[in-house]
GULOVEX-451713 format. One record per residue (C-alpha): x, y, z. Coordinates in steps of 0.1 Angstrom, whole numbers, always signed. Example, Ala and Ser with C-alpha at 12.3 -4.5 7.8 and 13.67 -1.06 7.14 Angstrom:
! GULOVEX-451713
      px      py      pz
    +123     -45     +78
    +137     -11     +71
//
This chain:
! GULOVEX-451713
      px      py      pz
    +761    +556    -388
    +734    +547    -363
    +730    +572    -335
    +738    +560    -300
    +710    +546    -279
    +711    +559    -244
    +710    +530    -220
    +690    +548    -193
    +663    +558    -217
    +662    +523    -232
    +659    +507    -198
    +632    +532    -187
    +610    +526    -217
    +615    +488    -217
    +605    +487    -180
    +575    +511    -180
    +563    +512    -216
    +573    +479    -232
    +549    +483    -262
    +566    +515    -273
    +600    +499    -267
    +590    +473    -293
    +579    +501    -316
    +612    +519    -312
    +632    +487    -320
    +613    +483    -352
    +625    +517    -365
    +658    +520    -384
    +689    +520    -361
    +696    +556    -369
    +662    +566    -354
    +660    +544    -323
    +680    +566    -299
    +658    +597    -306
    +626    +577    -303
    +636    +561    -270
    +645    +596    -257
    +611    +609    -266
    +593    +579    -252
    +614    +581    -220
    +603    +617    -216
    +567    +605    -219
    +573    +578    -193
    +586    +604    -169
    +556    +627    -171
    +531    +597    -170
    +547    +584    -138
    +540    +616    -120
    +503    +607    -114
    +512    +576     -94
    +542    +590     -76
    +527    +620     -58
    +503    +621     -29
    +490    +657     -35
    +479    +675     -66
    +502    +704     -59
    +533    +682     -58
    +523    +668     -92
    +518    +703    -106
    +553    +713     -94
    +569    +683    -111
    +551    +690    -144
    +563    +726    -141
    +598    +713    -136
    +595    +695    -169
    +581    +726    -187
    +611    +746    -174
    +635    +719    -184
    +622    +717    -219
    +624    +755    -223
    +659    +755    -210
    +668    +727    -234
    +655    +747    -263
    +674    +778    -250
    +706    +758    -254
    +713    +754    -217
    +730    +722    -207
    +713    +697    -184
    +726    +666    -167
    +693    +649    -162
    +694    +614    -176
    +665    +620    -200
    +669    +657    -208
    +705    +652    -221
    +697    +625    -248
    +664    +643    -255
    +683    +675    -262
    +705    +655    -287
    +673    +642    -304
    +659    +677    -307
    +691    +690    -322
    +694    +661    -347
    +658    +660    -358
    +645    +695    -351
    +617    +683    -329
    +589    +708    -321
    +590    +724    -287
    +552    +729    -287
    +546    +692    -289
    +564    +686    -256
    +544    +713    -239
    +512    +697    -253
    +521    +664    -237
    +528    +681    -204
    +496    +700    -204
    +477    +668    -213
    +491    +651    -182
    +479    +679    -160
    +444    +664    -164
    +457    +633    -146
    +462    +653    -114
    +425    +662    -112
    +415    +626    -105
    +382    +633    -123
    +362    +608    -143
    +354    +621    -178
    +317    +630    -183
    +314    +618    -219
    +331    +596    -244
    +340    +628    -263
    +358    +641    -232
    +377    +608    -229
    +387    +611    -266
    +399    +646    -260
    +421    +634    -232
    +434    +606    -254
    +442    +631    -281
    +461    +655    -257
    +482    +627    -241
    +490    +606    -272
    +487    +625    -305
    +517    +648    -298
    +538    +617    -291
    +529    +603    -325
    +537    +636    -341
    +571    +637    -324
    +578    +601    -336
    +568    +613    -372
    +593    +642    -369
    +620    +617    -358
    +612    +597    -389
    +614    +628    -411
    +577    +629    -419
    +561    +663    -411
    +538    +673    -439
    +500    +667    -438
    +503    +641    -410
    +481    +657    -382
    +449    +638    -392
    +464    +604    -393
    +485    +611    -362
    +454    +621    -343
    +436    +589    -353
    +466    +567    -345
    +472    +585    -312
    +436    +583    -300
    +432    +546    -310
    +464    +537    -291
    +456    +558    -260
    +420    +544    -257
    +433    +509    -262
    +458    +515    -233
    +431    +530    -211
    +409    +499    -216
    +437    +475    -208
    +446    +495    -177
    +410    +494    -163
    +419    +466    -137
    +449    +485    -125
    +430    +518    -123
    +401    +502    -104
    +425    +487     -79
    +439    +522     -73
    +403    +534     -66
    +397    +555     -98
    +391    +550    -135
    +387    +569    -168
    +353    +554    -178
    +329    +581    -189
    +301    +587    -165
    +276    +589    -194
    +285    +555    -206
    +285    +540    -171
    +250    +554    -164
    +237    +542    -197
    +248    +506    -190
    +242    +507    -152
    +278    +502    -143
    +290    +511    -108
    +326    +502     -98
    +317    +495     -62
    +295    +466     -74
    +325    +447     -87
    +331    +417     -89
    +294    +410     -90
    +286    +392    -122
    +260    +417    -133
    +285    +446    -128
    +310    +427    -149
    +285    +424    -177
    +277    +461    -175
    +314    +469    -175
    +318    +449    -207
    +291    +470    -223
    +309    +502    -213
    +341    +488    -228
    +323    +478    -259
    +313    +514    -264
    +349    +526    -261
    +360    +498    -283
    +337    +509    -311
    +354    +543    -310
    +388    +527    -312
    +378    +507    -343
    +366    +538    -360
    +399    +556    -353
    +419    +525    -366
    +398    +525    -398
    +403    +562    -403
    +440    +560    -398
    +443    +532    -423
    +422    +549    -449
    +450    +575    -452
    +477    +549    -459
    +481    +558    -496
    +493    +593    -485
    +519    +579    -460
    +555    +573    -470
    +572    +541    -461
    +597    +560    -439
    +568    +572    -417
    +555    +537    -410
    +573    +530    -377
    +557    +561    -361
    +522    +548    -371
    +526    +512    -360
    +506    +519    -328
    +476    +515    -352
    +485    +479    -359
    +493    +473    -322
    +459    +487    -312
    +442    +465    -338
    +459    +434    -323
    +446    +443    -288
    +412    +450    -303
    +410    +415    -317
    +420    +401    -284
    +395    +423    -265
    +366    +411    -288
    +375    +375    -282
    +375    +382    -245
    +339    +395    -247
    +351    +431    -240
    +360    +420    -204
    +392    +438    -194
    +397    +414    -165
    +399    +384    -189
    +433    +367    -185
    +437    +368    -223
    +441    +406    -220
    +473    +403    -199
    +506    +408    -216
    +514    +417    -252
    +500    +398    -282
    +521    +368    -291
    +548    +373    -318
    +539    +410    -319
    +574    +421    -330
    +573    +398    -360
    +538    +407    -369
    +546    +444    -368
    +578    +438    -388
    +558    +421    -415
    +535    +452    -415
    +565    +475    -421
    +579    +452    -448
    +546    +452    -466
    +542    +489    -464
    +512    +488    -440
    +503    +498    -404
//
């Protein structure tokens, strides 16, 4: 019998993380509620960066989530709209407590409002904030053994793709995640936008990040023979990232290109075909 899908979690993910909502809906009905609870938890901690005016306030909210996760694993009841269904998911699927703490710790970097120095540092951030989420999804799907490598490649590819697509939003907020080393190499300075030369330089910075995404996609797909069919819904971010990569290349690596707005057309059907064919 399919587990109940909590309406609050479903609405939260659909509103703030529509791509992962699609991914959850492509999982078997018995897994959707747990996936949406996990993804709703992620939405809650991601939103902290934009919802606080001071670093200390953000740190306090992250600590609240650490304490709430610890209390949940200690068996203490909680009426929070996300913690309650998340506790049910943990009980049903035996989700790892450490992975939730890794996600929270990764989001503490957001509060520093500091541009990464190198591409490797950006990759490290992507790994901390995305790989644990892929691992939790794999646990929901019942796939735990020997999955850390493919989870890391899938998580980093997906996170970097999201960072690239969010560049216009971040720049409007007065900050960005573009590595200083790549910006210096290509002569990009955000204050020069929307100057035509600055846009070209930005595209070269994005191209460098995109090459890293392509390598991670290829690495994740090279492990397909060792991935069970049941684990596929947790690894579909690889296919999703590949779709965005194709669009980005056609846009000349310009994140401001109108073609980068919105999800790829027919993405749910395209991902469904991936699952049916045993690929991601």
